C-alpha positions as CSV (number, residue, x, y, z in Angstrom):
1,M,13.7,-13.0,8.0
2,K,12.9,-13.4,4.3
3,K,10.3,-16.2,5.2
4,F,8.7,-13.8,7.7
5,A,8.6,-11.0,5.2
6,I,6.9,-13.3,2.6
7,A,4.5,-14.6,5.1
8,A,3.6,-11.0,6.2
9,A,3.0,-9.9,2.6
10,T,0.9,-13.0,1.9
11,A,-1.2,-12.5,5.1
12,T,-1.8,-8.9,4.1
13,A,-2.9,-9.8,0.6
14,L,-5.2,-12.5,1.9
15,T,-6.7,-10.1,4.4
16,L,-7.5,-7.6,1.7
17,T,-8.9,-10.3,-0.5
18,M,-11.2,-11.5,2.3
19,A,-12.2,-7.9,3.1
20,N,-13.2,-7.3,-0.6
21,A,-15.2,-10.5,-0.6
22,A,-17.0,-9.5,2.6
23,F,-17.7,-6.1,1.1
24,A,-19.1,-7.7,-2.1
25,Q,-21.4,-9.9,0.0
26,T,-22.7,-7.0,2.0
27,Q,-23.5,-5.0,-1.1
28,A,-25.2,-7.9,-2.8
29,T,-27.6,-8.5,0.1
30,Q,-28.7,-4.9,0.4
31,A,-31.6,-3.5,-1.6
32,P,-30.6,-2.2,-5.0
33,M,-29.9,1.5,-5.2
34,V,-28.4,3.9,-7.6
35,L,-25.0,5.2,-6.6
36,A,-23.9,8.7,-7.5
37,A,-20.9,8.8,-9.8
38,G,-18.8,10.5,-7.1
39,E,-19.4,7.6,-4.7
40,V,-18.4,5.0,-7.3
41,T,-15.2,7.0,-8.1
42,Q,-14.4,7.3,-4.3
43,A,-14.8,3.5,-4.0
44,K,-12.5,2.8,-6.9
45,E,-9.9,5.3,-5.6
46,A,-10.0,3.6,-2.1
47,T,-9.6,0.2,-3.6
48,S,-6.7,1.4,-5.9
49,D,-5.0,3.2,-3.0
50,T,-5.3,0.1,-0.8
51,W,-3.8,-2.1,-3.6
52,I,-1.0,0.4,-4.1
53,T,-0.2,0.5,-0.4
54,T,-0.2,-3.3,-0.1
55,K,2.0,-3.7,-3.2
56,V,4.5,-1.1,-2.1
57,K,4.7,-2.5,1.4
58,A,5.1,-6.1,0.1
59,D,7.9,-5.0,-2.2
60,L,9.7,-3.1,0.5
61,V,9.5,-6.0,2.9
62,T,11.0,-8.4,0.4
63,E,13.8,-6.1,-0.8
64,K,17.2,-7.0,0.7
65,G,18.9,-4.2,2.5
66,I,15.8,-2.2,3.2
67,P,14.2,-2.1,6.6
68,G,10.7,-2.7,5.0
69,T,9.0,-3.6,8.3
70,D,10.1,-0.2,9.7
71,I,8.7,1.8,6.8
72,K,5.1,3.0,7.0
73,V,3.3,3.3,3.6
74,E,0.2,5.4,3.1
75,T,-1.5,6.2,-0.3
76,N,-4.0,8.9,-1.0
77,K,-5.3,9.3,-4.6
78,G,-2.2,7.6,-6.0
79,V,0.3,9.6,-4.0
80,V,2.5,7.3,-1.8
81,S,3.9,8.7,1.4
82,L,6.8,6.8,3.1
83,S,7.7,7.4,6.7
84,S,9.7,5.6,9.4
85,T,10.5,6.0,13.1
86,T,14.0,4.5,12.6
87,A,16.7,6.1,10.6
88,V,17.5,4.9,7.0
89,T,20.5,5.7,4.9
90,E,20.2,7.9,1.8
91,S,20.8,4.8,-0.3
92,Q,17.9,2.9,1.4
93,K,15.7,6.0,1.0
94,D,16.4,6.2,-2.7
95,V,15.7,2.5,-3.2
96,A,12.4,2.7,-1.3
97,V,11.3,5.7,-3.4
98,A,12.3,3.8,-6.6
99,I,10.4,0.7,-5.5
100,A,7.2,2.8,-4.8
101,K,7.5,4.7,-8.1
102,K,7.6,1.5,-10.2
103,I,4.1,0.3,-8.9
104,K,1.3,0.8,-11.4
105,G,-1.1,3.6,-10.4
106,V,1.5,5.5,-8.3
107,K,1.3,9.2,-9.4
108,A,4.0,10.5,-7.0
109,V,6.1,9.5,-4.0
110,S,6.9,11.5,-0.9
111,A,9.7,10.3,1.3
112,D,9.8,13.4,3.6
113,G,8.8,11.2,6.5
114,L,11.8,8.9,6.1
115,K,14.4,9.7,8.7
116,A,17.8,9.8,7.0
117,E,21.1,9.0,8.9
């Protein structure tokens, strides 16, 4: 199970890396244009949120005693939301929140979507 978790986290990281490279190539081949400051900020936030989501998910999947594959992670402007369709214990919920909070860039964590036993 641990090998699967590491493989899943690695695959996710590689997918994001390849997506960023593809995005960079697309931007480089387009005619130069001036971007509004708001668009640049939105792009940075989206990249940061994607990185946070990936890092939280990878850390949850590799943590022993946590059903990381059953926990859904979403990030919006640095706020991480954790949810699940399967029940978790209060202890597992607390550990999942602590894992998310320690990630750089996380402003807040909401675990309202985690079903507790």
